[in-house]
Every structure is written in C-alpha cells, then in structure tokens.
C-alpha positions as CSV (number, residue, x, y, z in Angstrom):
1,M,-3.6,-13.3,20.3
2,E,0.0,-12.7,19.0
3,F,1.2,-9.2,18.3
4,S,4.0,-8.6,16.3
5,I,6.0,-5.4,15.1
6,F,4.6,-6.2,11.5
7,K,1.0,-6.2,12.8
8,I,1.4,-3.0,14.6
9,L,3.2,-1.5,11.6
10,Y,0.4,-2.6,9.2
11,S,-2.2,-1.3,11.7
12,S,-0.6,2.1,11.8
13,Q,-0.4,2.1,8.1
14,A,-4.1,1.5,7.9
15,F,-4.7,4.4,10.4
16,L,-2.7,6.5,8.1
17,L,-4.7,5.4,5.2
18,V,-7.8,6.5,7.1
19,I,-6.4,9.8,7.7
20,A,-5.4,10.3,4.1
21,A,-8.9,9.3,2.9
22,I,-10.4,12.0,5.2
23,F,-8.2,14.7,3.8
24,L,-8.6,13.5,0.2
25,H,-12.3,13.7,0.7
26,I,-12.1,17.1,2.2
27,V,-10.0,18.5,-0.8
28,K,-12.6,16.6,-3.1
29,N,-9.9,14.6,-5.0
30,K,-12.1,11.7,-6.0
31,K,-9.5,9.8,-8.0
32,A,-7.0,9.8,-5.3
33,L,-9.6,9.1,-2.7
34,L,-10.6,5.9,-4.6
35,F,-7.0,4.8,-4.9
36,C,-6.6,5.4,-1.1
37,L,-9.9,3.6,-0.3
38,I,-9.0,0.5,-2.3
39,T,-5.6,0.4,-0.8
40,L,-7.2,0.7,2.8
41,A,-9.6,-2.1,2.0
42,F,-6.7,-4.3,1.0
43,F,-4.7,-3.4,4.2
44,I,-7.7,-4.1,6.3
45,W,-8.3,-7.5,4.5
46,A,-4.5,-8.3,5.1
47,I,-4.7,-7.4,8.7
48,S,-7.9,-9.3,9.5
49,L,-6.8,-12.5,7.6
50,D,-3.2,-12.7,8.6
51,R,-3.7,-14.8,11.7
52,F,-6.2,-17.1,10.0
53,I,-3.9,-17.8,6.9
54,K,-0.9,-18.4,9.1
55,D,-3.0,-20.8,11.4
56,F,-4.4,-22.6,8.4
57,D,-0.9,-22.8,6.8
58,S,1.1,-23.5,10.1
59,P,3.0,-26.6,9.4
60,R,3.9,-26.2,5.6
61,H,4.3,-22.4,5.1
62,F,3.0,-22.9,1.5
63,Y,-0.4,-21.4,1.0
64,R,0.4,-18.1,2.7
65,Y,2.9,-16.9,0.1
66,I,0.5,-17.9,-2.8
67,F,-2.3,-16.1,-1.0
68,W,-0.3,-12.9,-0.4
69,A,1.0,-13.0,-3.8
70,F,-2.4,-13.3,-5.3
71,N,-3.7,-10.4,-3.1
72,D,-1.1,-8.2,-4.4
73,I,-1.8,-9.1,-8.1
74,V,-5.7,-8.6,-7.5
75,W,-4.8,-5.1,-6.1
76,M,-2.7,-4.2,-9.0
77,G,-5.3,-5.6,-11.3
78,L,-8.1,-3.6,-9.7
79,I,-6.0,-0.3,-9.7
80,A,-5.0,-0.9,-13.4
81,Y,-8.8,-1.6,-14.4
82,L,-10.0,1.5,-12.6
83,T,-7.3,3.6,-14.3
84,I,-8.4,2.3,-17.6
85,K,-11.9,3.5,-16.7
86,D,-10.5,7.0,-15.7
87,K,-11.4,6.5,-12.0
88,I,-7.9,6.8,-10.8
89,H,-5.1,9.2,-11.6
90,L,-2.7,7.6,-14.2
91,W,0.5,8.8,-12.5
92,Q,-0.7,7.3,-9.2
93,S,-1.6,4.1,-10.8
94,I,1.7,3.7,-12.6
95,A,3.6,4.5,-9.4
96,G,1.6,2.0,-7.4
97,Q,2.1,-0.7,-10.0
98,L,5.9,-0.1,-9.9
99,L,6.0,-0.1,-6.2
100,V,3.9,-3.1,-5.7
101,L,5.2,-5.2,-8.5
102,P,8.2,-6.7,-6.5
103,A,5.8,-7.8,-3.6
104,P,4.3,-10.9,-5.4
105,L,7.8,-11.7,-6.7
106,L,9.2,-11.6,-3.2
107,Q,6.4,-13.8,-2.0
108,L,7.1,-16.4,-4.7
109,I,10.8,-16.3,-4.2
110,R,10.3,-16.8,-0.6
111,L,8.0,-19.8,-1.3
112,V,10.6,-21.4,-3.5
113,D,13.4,-20.7,-1.2
114,L,11.7,-22.2,1.9
115,H,10.9,-25.5,0.1
116,Y,13.9,-26.0,-2.2
117,F,16.7,-23.9,-1.3
118,D,16.7,-22.7,2.3
119,L,18.8,-19.6,1.5
120,I,19.5,-17.3,4.3
121,Y,19.6,-14.0,2.4
122,T,15.9,-14.3,1.4
123,D,14.8,-13.8,4.9
124,F,16.5,-10.3,4.8
125,L,15.0,-9.4,1.5
126,Y,11.5,-10.6,2.5
127,Q,11.5,-8.8,5.9
128,T,13.0,-5.6,4.6
129,F,11.4,-4.9,1.3
130,L,7.7,-6.0,2.1
131,P,7.4,-3.3,4.9
132,L,9.1,-0.8,2.7
133,I,6.8,-1.5,-0.3
134,N,3.7,-1.2,2.0
135,T,5.1,2.0,3.5
136,F,5.7,3.7,0.2
137,T,2.3,2.6,-0.9
138,V,0.9,4.4,2.0
139,A,3.1,7.4,1.2
140,L,1.7,7.4,-2.4
141,C,-1.8,7.9,-1.0
142,F,-0.6,11.1,0.6
143,L,1.1,12.5,-2.6
144,P,-2.0,14.1,-4.0
145,L,-2.5,15.9,-0.7
146,S,0.8,17.5,-1.1
147,A,0.1,18.4,-4.7
148,S,-3.2,20.1,-3.4
149,F,-1.3,22.1,-0.8
150,I,1.3,23.3,-3.2
151,Q,-1.5,24.4,-5.5
152,Y,-3.3,26.1,-2.6
153,V,-0.2,28.0,-1.6
154,K,0.4,29.1,-5.2
155,N,-3.2,30.4,-5.7
156,R,-3.8,32.0,-2.4
157,P,-4.2,35.8,-2.5
158,V,-1.2,37.7,-1.2
159,S,-1.8,39.6,1.9
160,K,-1.7,43.3,2.2
161,E,1.7,44.8,1.3
162,I,3.5,46.8,4.1
163,N,3.7,50.4,3.4
164,S,7.1,51.7,4.0
C-alpha cells in the first residue's frame, strides 16, 4: 500500500469534512449539511478508488483523468440539481461550482498534455491547483459555521453592565 502526501492530504480533508458535518448538524443548518455530506461522500469515493483507478490505468495514464473529470462534473451536477430543488444554499452552490470548475478542465488538459505535447508546466499546474481546489472546497463547507457564529455573537444577550 503506497502512501503519498496527496493521500494524506485528502484523508485529512475528509476528516475535516466530518467535523464540519457534525457542527453543521449541531447548528441545524440542513442546506449546508447536505452540501458538506455530498462533498464528503465524493471525497471518500475518491480516496477509496484512487489506488484501483491508478492500478487499472497503470501503463497508459488515460482513463484516470477521464474518471476524475467525470467525478467532478457529477459532483457539480448533483450540487446544481439540489440547489434548484432548494436543498442547498444558492451562494454555497455558486461558490462550489466556481471553485470546482477548473478541476475537470485541468484533468483534461493533463490528459492531452501527457499523450500529445509532454509540456513540463502542466505538472506544476496539476499538482498545485488540484489540491488547492479541494482545500478551498473543504473551507467552503466551514463558511456556514462562521456565519452561524457571527450571528450568535450578534444576538447573544449583553452581560451585566459594570456599575461605576
């Protein structure tokens, strides 16, 4: 079993998504919780299938990029569908779509580059931006918690005034 820095990063991001889901459940934000749970499901799906996809696609490095691009597009489609059904916050859906949109494009650019051009700079783009996209998507799951905290601080009763 191979451990890479990306596997550890994605596993820690899945752990953070679990923490976000627990807190979103506590504050009873159902729309943000659904967004977080769907994102968590896709992260667990990606973590569990990573080695299988790479072993299956070992000599050619072709199908993995199509699979990951398709995975991102399905996530975006599911989030968009649930937003239309008013199950997910519109702002969170739009931000998620804008964050994840470059991911399938990077996957497909990487695929074309590896098989036709062999340009060195796409390695940098791929290895830098995909982890950033995933990290920002995890952070997007925490944003409703910060909004709930700010709302709590604004609405809490003021403690006793100090008599002078």
